[in-house]
N, C-alpha and C positions, 0 to 999 in steps of 0.2 A: 353072869354078865354084870360088870361093874363100871360105873362112871367116875372119872376124875374131873373135878371142877378146878380149873386153873385160873387164878386171879392175879393178873399183873398189877403191881401196887407200889405206891410210894406216898407216904405222908397225907393220907386222907382218912383220918381216924374217925371222924363223925360218920362218913360214908360206911366205913367198915362195920361200925357198931350197929348200924341199921341194917346193912345188907346181910350179914351172916345169919342172924336168926330167921330172916324172911326167906332166904334161899334154902336153908335147911328145912323149913316148914314146907316150902313148895315141893321139894324133891321127896320128902317123906310122904306127902299127900299123894304123890304119883307112884309110890311104892318102888322107888328106884334105889338100888344099893349104890352108895356113893361115898367119896371122900373129897374134902376140900383142901386145896393147896394154895396158900397165899405166898406168891413169889414177890418178895419185897426187895427193891433195888436200894442200895445205900445212897446217901445224900449226895455223893460226889458226881458231878457231870450231868449232862442231859439225860432225861428218862428214855429208856428203850423198851417199849412194850413188847415188840416182837421177840427180842432176846429173852425177856422174862418168861414169855410163853414157852419158848424153846427149853429153857431151864426146867420149867414145871413138867413138861413132857418127858424130858430126859431123866428126871429124878422120881417120877411117879410110875413105877414099873408095875406090870401085871394088870393093867386096866384095859377094858375092851373099847371104850370110847371116851372122848374128851370133850369138855365144854370149856371154851376160852371166854371168860366173862368179865366185862368191865364192872368195877365196883360201884359205879354210880347209876346202874340200871337195875331196877327192882321189878321182878315179874308181878303183874297184877291180874292178868287174864289170859287164858288160852296158851300159855307158854309151855309147850310140850318138849320135855328134855329127854325123851326116850331115844332108843337106839336109832341112829340115822343110816339110811341106805347110802346116801351121798353126803358130802359136805353140806351143811344146812345152816342157813341164817334164821335166827329166831325173832329178831326185832322187826315186826310188821308195822308198828306204830308206837310212838312214845309221847309223853307229856311235853318233852322239849320242843316238839313240833306240833303241839296242839292235837296230838293223836291223828294227824293226817297220815294216810297210808304211805309207807316207805317201799317203793316198788323195785328199786334196782337190786342187783345181786351182790353188792359189796358185803363181804363177810365180817363187817365191823360190829362192835358192840357185844354181841352174844352169838357164838356159833358152835356147832357140833361137828366132830370129826371121828370117824372110825380111826383107831390107832394106825392101821395099815395105810389109810389114805394120807394121814399126816406125814407118815414116813415117806410115802411115795413122792410127795411134793417137796420133801426136805424141809418141812416146817415153814415158819416165818423167815424172812430175811433178818440178818443180824445188824443191818446197816442203816436203819431208819432211826434217827434221834429226834427227840421232841415230838411235836404233834404232826400227824398227817402221813398218809400214803401207804403205810405198811399193810393195812387191811385191803386196799385196792390191789396191791401186788399179790397178796395171798389169794385173792380171787383169780387173778391172772395165772398164777401157778396151777390152780386147779384146772382151768381151761386148757392150759398147755399140756397137762398130764392126761387129758381126756376124761376128767371127772365132771359130772353134772353137778350144778349147784342148785339145791332145793331151798324152799322157803316155807316156814310155818307162820301161823298167824298170832305170834306172841305180842302181847300188849304190855308196855313197860312204863314205869314211873321213873323219870330222870331226877336224881337227887341234885339239889342246888350246887352249882359250881363253887368250889372253895377258893379257887384262884384262877386267874386267866390261863388259858392254854399257852404252852411254850411254843411260840411260832418262830423262834429265832433261826431254825434250820429248815423251815418249810420249803423255801426255794430249792435248797440242796436236795430235799426229799423228792420234790417234783422232778428234778433233773435225773435223779437216780431211778425214779420210777419209769421214766421214759426211755432209759437205756435198754438195749437188748441184753438182758442179764442172763448169766449162766446159772440157772437155779440149782444145778447140781453141785455148785461150788460155794454157795452162800446159804447157810441154814443150819440144820441139825448137825451136819458133818463138819461144820467149821465153827461150831459154838465154843466160845471161851468165856470163862467167868471164874471168880473166886468165891467159894462157898464160905460164908462167915458164920452161919448158924442154920441148923436143921432141927427143929423142935416140934414134936407131935403133941398138940394140945387136945382138949376135950372136943372142941368144935372144928378145928382145922389144924393143918400142919403149916408152920411158918418156916419159909426158906428165905434167908437173908443172903443176898449176893452183892458183889461189886463188879463193875466192868472198868478196866484200867485203860481202855483204848478209846474213850469218848472224845469227840472232837473239841478243840479249844473254843 
C-alpha cells in the first residue's frame, strides 16, 4: 500500500522549503510508504488548484491512496495520513483560525482519497480559477456519488501568506459552483495541460505544467 502526496503549487518557495522536510518527517514517523509530487503551474494566467491536483493524480500511477495537500499547512499534531475508508478531511483546526475547531465537511486544505473514489467522482473540476470554491464542489461530488465524507482530528500550523489571495474570479467561481454541473464531463476525463518538465528529485518529483485556456 502506497500513498501519493500531491501538492498544487506556484511561486511559494519559502513555504515549500519548510513544508517538504516536515511532511516527510511526519509520514516517515507514521511508517507510511509514500512519494511526493509537486505539481507546479507555470506563471501564465490565473492559478488552477483543481487542475493541478488532477494532473498529479493522472501522472502518479500505481498508488493506492492520494493526499491533496496545500503547501502552507504543516501538520503539528494528530494528523493521521493512513489509508482512508472514505474521502477524508484532515484539517480539524489550524493556527490561521486560532486553532478553533473546523466542523464542516469541506475537503479543502488537506484531504485523502482512495484512488478508486477519486476516479469515481472524476476528480476536481478543471474550471475554477484563482481562489475559492473548488474544494466545496469536490465535497458535493462525493455526496452526489454516494460517498461518505469523514474527518480526522489533524492540527495544522498555517504558514504566513506570501501574497494576497487572487480573488479576481471569485464571483465567477461562485456562479459556477451554484450551477447544476455535469460532473461526468468536467474533471479527469476532460483534463488538458502541457507538460513542461517531469523531474524526480531526492525528496519529491517536480511536475511543471501550463494551461493555455485560462480566462482573460
